[in-house]
Structure formats: C-alpha cells, structure tokens
C-alpha positions, -999 to 999 in steps of 0.1 A, spaced: -112 13 151 -85 33 132 -47 28 134 -27 56 119 10 49 108 28 78 93 58 73 73 92 84 84 91 115 60 52 121 70 43 120 31 18 92 37 -1 79 64 -13 46 64 -48 37 79 -59 2 94 -96 1 98 -113 -23 120 -152 -26 113 -173 -55 121 -148 -80 115 -135 -64 82 -101 -52 81 -92 -23 55 -59 -11 48 -53 22 27 -35 55 28 -52 86 43 -68 108 16 -63 83 -14 -90 59 -30 -67 28 -31 -72 2 -3 -73 -35 4 -86 -59 30 -70 -83 52 -85 -113 38 -74 -104 6 -40 -101 20 -42 -136 37 -55 -151 3 -25 -137 -16 -1 -149 11 -19 -183 12 -25 -178 49 -57 -188 66 -57 -159 95 -63 -126 81 -50 -110 114 -15 -130 111 -14 -123 74 -18 -86 84 9 -84 110 34 -101 84 24 -76 59 27 -45 80 60 -61 91 72 -64 55 60 -27 47 75 -11 77 110 -29 72 112 -18 32 102 -54 22 73 -41 2 73 -11 -24 48 17 -25 40 28 -60 32 66 -62 10 73 -93 15 109 -104 -6 131 -129 13 160 -140 36 154 -111 10 156 -86 5 126 -63 -28 110 -72 -27 74 -59 -5 56 -35 -7 18 -35 10 -16 -24 12 -39 -53 -3 -73 -48 26 -88 -66 54 -67 -59 79 -88 -82 61 -82 -113 62 -49 -134 35 -21 -129 13 -22 -158 15 12 -173 -6 8 -203 -36 22 -190 -19 55 -177 -29 87 -194 1 105 -212 7 129 -182 6 99 -159 42 85 -142 50 63 -115 76 61 -88 86 34 -62 96 40 -28 96 21 7 81 30 38 116 45 49 114 70 25 139 53 2 135 49 -34 150 32 -63 
C-alpha cells in the first residue's frame, strides 16, 4: 500500500510505502528514502509506526526541513536530513551542485 502526500505547492510528493512489515518513506521520482525502523532508532523510540506518525507530524508542521540538492539549478535529490540541527555536508558536492532548505509548507529560509 502506498500513501501519497503532496506539498502545498505541489513541488514534491512524499510516498509512504508499506510492504510486508517494512515502511519506506521517500519522495516520488527521486532515489532518497528512509525506513520507519531507522526513524524509530534515530528518535530513540521502540515502535516504528509511532515514530513514523510523529515524524510525519513534524514534517507536515514545518518542524523538519527538506533539503533540495540541485545540479546546475535542476533538482536532483530532495531529502529529509537524519540530524536536522547539523549543517549539511557539502564537501562531496560537485562544483555545479548546490542545496536549498525548505519546509513542507513551501517556506524557505
């Protein structure tokens, strides 16, 4: 089963896929993804389903940032950082790659 959640500006669609007990979260059309059990571990919670619920609540209420990696100005990979309070590591970016920070509502900083 796949749940689809488009951002307010329709720029991105978050997919939550449930397959045989595994829950995968990622953006439609892009390679980045994570899993509910990883989210639970990062949040020090024992229940992946509960961790996912609070994660999505934080994302949908602009408490988690979305990083937009762009190559020559074209979006190549949106992702939600595991540690949002830490700076994005850009030392491995190509010279024509950059990143922007935005939130679910479309607000940027």
